[in-house]
Phi, psi and omega in degrees: 000114182299144176267129172244130174271124168253118177259122176255140178233359190108218179091180180293331172302337178244028178253157175234147171264129181276175191295341175284357188083356186265134185270137178223147188275088183242356186262132183271165175314310179300320175299317178302324185261010185293336179236170179123099181298335183293331178285351177299341181270358187223129181279128188242132178233124193257129174235114174281103186268315188213152176232083184224144162291135185296338175294349181258005181298132171249170169314315185295320182290328176299316181298325176292321178299314185296312189296328183284322174292328182293322183293320180297323187287343179283003176262109188287356178276349175282122183285326181187170187238142172243124180252115188270120194208145169301149182283337185303316179231030173305320187293327183283306185300309181301323177291321172304318179298319184292327173305331187246012195267106184253009182264138177289346178290146182282142166250119182241117179272149173200161177204214178203153174263344180235143188294164178308327185261001177302135181295342175235050184289143169269013186295308181296323178297308182290328174293319183298313186295324175299319179289321178298305181305325188291335183258005190270109181312322183292350174274347180295128176088003180272352191076210184275137180234158167254118180254118192199129170062033183081005183244152169238138185230130167292148189285319180295125183092357179273152180207152167292123185235000177213130173295339186226336182297149183287341176251066204272357186251144177234150174250144177294316171223150196245025184283126173288315176270092186249170170283135184241114171299156182295150182298149170284149172300139181294122172219131174291146184268348194301336177267015185245135180240120174230130184253153172251133173247120172292126182253139185199160183308122184088003176310132167256191187258012177318298180299313181302311187292313185302313176300320179297313188290342169276008177093031175286133180277346183193155181233157170234125180269131167271081195266193185266155161057227179272028177109052185242158171210235183208161185312326176297314183287328177303314184290328174300317176302310179310303186300319189290305177309312181295336180272359184087016176246104191286161179229128176258144176249119174241204181215149175276356182282135184298320191224162176095149172287163181242154178206150181276077183261349187254141174257230175085357182103337180220021186269175179305322177303321181284322171303309173306313177301329179281352182109358183296156173261144170252130181269088193299320185231007185255137173272173196310313189302314180285322181298330181294313177299313180301310181301315182305314179298318171293327175283345181285347183275118178304329176265098190258026167299130183071022178296323177301311188296318182292322179294311182306313184287327177267358172265003181256139176260108180240150180279000000 
């Protein structure tokens, strides 16, 4: 009988709705796993790590989740790990784990859109599917996955794309069997600050400069189109990079890769000339995690090359 380690962190899957109509994560792992005939063939070991709405997750919390997963995988009898997590920031925590995941055994994140006590909750179906994926030999070597709404997603490039749909996650690109760069050495990111700056018509540098002034170690632009901004932001990027604060460029567009193909003073080509990094396939949330993980290394030699390589999803 395979053993699956289940790491719980809270989220909707572990929530009940109170008399005031507000959902709160109050359900523990053993209660979540108390039912389900399909689990008779799997031995489940539960570790409750956090009990949080994932919108409240910090880098320190993500570090704790990653360390809990690594601790479970030190047991050779564990076939795989399932992580129960809120959907709001699942894509970030899962990506942090994937960047450092050196074990062929699968780590599968899941959660729910409807609370545990909802009459038509998706919690049990998602949990069962995640447990099946964690014990499936075909999942070995694929890295960290998200199992949700009957679909399996490789983590790089995935994002929550719908606030209510039961299959809430979509991938920018969808290859299940992708080239995985060698994992990064583990370094906690809790001491690193990376901020996201939204770009929109008429954006000035107020938010950009505010993030710099409060000690950001790096910045991510949630840019327009294929990675575009405006001349004022380009100048801010140039100053930031010259001061040793790297800036990565992503896009607010849901799907497709980005590339620095436009000029005109504020386009992607101008941002590259100013020293920006381009996040080819990762949207802002995951680009922020990647930049933080690279900045956590005291020796940042080759950071630009590593960011470019790891932001691409390659077959």
